[in-house]
N, C-alpha and C positions, 0 to 999 in steps of 0.2 A: 559241745566239744566232741570231736570224732576220734575214736580210738585208732591207734596205728595198727595196720594189718600185719600179718606174718610176712608177706612179701616185702613190705616197707622195712621191717626190722632186718630181714636178710640182706637187703640192698645196703642199708646203713652199716651193717656188720662187715660186709665185703669191702665197702669203701674205706672203713677204718683199718682193716687188715692191710689193704693195698697201700694206704698212706703210711702205716707203720713200717712196712717193708721198704718203702722208698726212703724213709728217714734213717733206718737202722744202719746202712753202710757208713753214714757220716758220724756215727757214734764211735770215736776212735778207741775208747776204753772198753768197748764191749768185747766179750771173749772171742767172737768170731769176726772182729773188725779187719783182720788181715786177709779175709777171703775176698777174692775178686768176683765180679759178676761177669758172666760170659754174654755173648751176643744172642745166644739161643734163648728159647722160652720154654716154660713147662706147659704141659697140656692143661693145667689148671689155671684158668683166668689169664693166661699169657704172661705169668710172672717170670722174672729172670731166674735162671738156674744157677745156684752157687757153684763156683769153680774151686778146684783144689789148688790153683795158682795163688801165690801170695803177691801182694802189691806193696810198694813202698808208699807210705802215706806221709803227709806233712806232719803227722802226729807220731810217727814211729820212733824207734829206738834212737839213742844218741848217735851222732855221726862224728868221725875223726877226719879233719882236713889237715894235711901237712902243708907247710909253706916254706919257701925260701925267699928271703928278702935280700936283694942285691944292691940296693941304693942306700945312701946315707940320709940322715935326718935333715929337715923335718918331713920331706916327702918320701914315700916308700913305694917301691915297685918290685915285683918278683913274680913267682908262679906258685900254683898250688897243685896238690896231688892227693893221694889217699882216696877217700870216698867222693871228693868233689874236685876233679882236676880242672884247672882254669888259670886265670890271671889274678895276681894279688896286687892291690894298690892300697895306699893309705896315707895318713898324715898324723904326725905327733902334734897334738894340740898343746900339751904342757909337759915339761920335763924339769924336775926340781931335784937338786942334789943336796943332801944334808951336809952340815958343816964338817962333820968328821968323815965325809965321803963314804959312809957305810950303807946309806940307803939312797936309792934313786927312785923318785916317784914319777910314774908315767901316766898320761891320759892320751888316748889315740883313737882314731877312726880306722877300722880295718874294712876293706871292701874286697869281696871275692866276686869276680866276674866269670860265671860259669853257666850261661843260658838260664834254664828254669831254676837252677840252684844258686843263682846270684843273691848276695845279701850284703848289707852294710851293718856293722856292729860298732858300738861305742864301748871301749874297754878302759879299765883303770887298774893300776897295780904298780909293780916295779920290781926292784931288786932289793935284797936285804942281806944280812950277815949270814954266812954259812955256818954249819955246825962246828967247823974248826975255828970260828972267830974271824975268818978272812972275809972282807967285803964281797958280796955277791957280784958287784961290779967288776971285780978282778977276775971272776970266773965267767962272766958274761951271761949268767942265767937270770931269767926273769919269770914272774908269774903275774897274770892279769886276769880279771873277771869282768864280765859285762853282759850286754843284752843286744840282740839283733833289733835294730830300729826300723829297717826296711828290707823288703824282699822276701826270699824263701825263709820260712820258719820265723816270721816276725814275732817278737816277744819272747823268743827262746833265750835261755841263759847260755853264755859262752864262757869257756875257760881256756886261757891261752898260756902256753909255756914255750919259751924259746931260749936258745943258746947261741952265743956269739961264736963264730968260727973264723979262722984266719982267712980262708978263701973258699970259693965255690964256683961251679961251672953252670952257666945258664943253659937253657934248652937249645941255644944256637952254638954251644961249645965254647963260648967266651968265658974266660976266668975273671972273677971279681974278688975283691977282698977289702975289708972284712965283710962277711955276710952273716945273716941270722937265719937259723933253721928252727922251726917250731911246729907246734900242733895246736889247732883250734878245735876244741871239743864243743860240739853243738848239742845241747840237751833237747829233749822233746819240746815241740811247740806247744804253747798253752792252748787249751780248747777255747774257742770263741763262743 
């Protein structure tokens, strides 16, 4: 058996360091994961130079998407804003009202069409009784939770809150009523 020479050990060490540096930007939870890499290289082994610019990663902080729904059930259509402006579409898969009309259970598919930030989520929840004992269906408020099934941030949890309003104006200036305005909070995407 032949012993490994010093040159061979140095080459193996350099290869290991280069491989680790190539993998490390993908580690979203690392303390410096927000640093971007520039196109330049360092004088040492042609390694990329860390930049002071931050980048938005698919694993970064929660995102708030506002939406306005302008159509009635079961199909939904509207527009989004906030952190992800685009088009909103969806479908109510199930709607159940309790006998005393105090709770409405909803299950729906929400889809946001916004280029690289497009996603489809399955959500469940509904309306319930308010603190004053009035049915939430009377106030038009609802809370739903779910998960992104496809697209940007697949696997991330989503939390939806919306309110029924008497009328709204779409992006073309046309007035609709009733409408639904809400927020879709998208949590961090899980690490793969």
